[in-house]
C-alpha positions, 0 to 999 in steps of 0.5 A: 552483480545482477544475481547479487541485486536479485538475491537481495531483493528476494530476501528483503521481499521475504524479510518484509512479508514473511514472520520471523518467528514459529507457527506456534508464536504467530498463533500466540500473538494473533490470540493475544490481540483485540479486534483494534489491532487486527484491524490496524494490521489489516490497513497495512500495504502488502509487500509484492513483487510483480512477474514483469510489467504486466499488459499495458502502457508501461516500459519493459520491467523485470519486475516492480517490488513494493518492500513495506515492513512496519513496526506496531507500536502499542503500550497493552492489549487493551490500548485504544491508542496505537502507531505504526513506524513503517519505511516502504520502498518501491523499486523498478528493475528495467528490462534493459542492458545491466537490468537497471533499477532507477531511483526507487521511491522512499516513502517512510511514515509514522501513523496514530490510530485512535480507536472509536467507541461503538457497540462492537467495542472489544467484540470482533469489529473495531473502527478508528481515526488515523493520522499519517506523517509521510514522506516520499522522495527518490534520493536524487539531487540534479536538476528537475528538468533536463536541457530540452525542458522535459523531465529528468526521470533518471535523476531529477530531484523528486521530494514531497511530504504530506499528511493523511487523515482518515477513518478506518471502519471494520463492518460488514456491508455485503450480504456474503457469508464467511467474509470481512469487510473493510472501508477506508476514506481519507484526506492527503495534504501536502504542505509547502515544507522542504518539497521540489518547487517544480512540483507546483502546478504539476503535482496534486497536493490535495487527494482523496483516497477511498479503499474498499477490501474483502477478506474471504475465509475458507470454511467459516460460517461466521466472523467469530468462528474465524477468531476462535480458529485462527484462520488466514483468509484465503481470498482477498479483494481490494478496490481503490480510488484517488481524486487528485485536486489542485492545479495539475498542468491546467487539467480541468476540474472534472477531467477523470482522465487526469485526476482519477486513479483505479486500482483493483486487486484480486489475491488468492493464497493456495493451500500450500503457502501460509503467508504469500499470495498469488495476485492480479492487478489492474491500475489505471492512473497516474504513475505513483513512481516519484519522477514518473508522476506526470504520465498516466499508465494502464496495466494488468499485472500478475505477481506474489503478495504478502498478507499484512492481515493476521 
């Protein structure tokens, strides 16, 4: 059973992260896309799998995996409107007897994109507004608390829905050659609609997200040459922050230790791999794994990651 579960996860990860068509098919697809849809792809979460729990205060794990397939919806190559339908799942296999996987996080969502008019329209850069409708739950239905009043982290019912409105900007701001920069900022709001009542006063329902991502392309003198030669980025650097507002068990408004999340990732794609990279990630902030939301984790992790950028 253990081997079967590991095999299923491995296959799902490969399905989420690797293209299902020939190299020629990928080349044709990339060549047919404009800057708007390339930027949409650059905004997607990459599937990953970690080696253990890393170094920090997380419980012992065999791995943590994000399986994040998405479907790009568009009417034609030059459309200024687009949408993605996604169904990410985060799961953790614990390093315990029988290697249990406790209540994965299910996060299906639908996102709409509207391209902003600018001088670079139709060239190599593109910016847009986006609106996401998302759900986050763990598929459980038992009480939120156990008898002693602590959180039921194994079978407690966790469920919430939220809207995220933001802007995604593709514009080089750093004075480096052979790179492409992306900046994203957004507001996440959880309305009181079909969510676990016990989250009120304990979970942030209003969050401010920021993300800055840099792709480095080998042997390219400019962004234009990248698109001409259809290179795949060799190195990706990503910095993400979240500030959480609202009542969080009495945390002070400027209490960064409770309200500020920081994630920094560097991913490197070796020459022998086309769609997979090795990554190192540092994360400090509230746990994002459903019923573990109340604890703060600090961890440095290594693993494999799939590039969403094409």
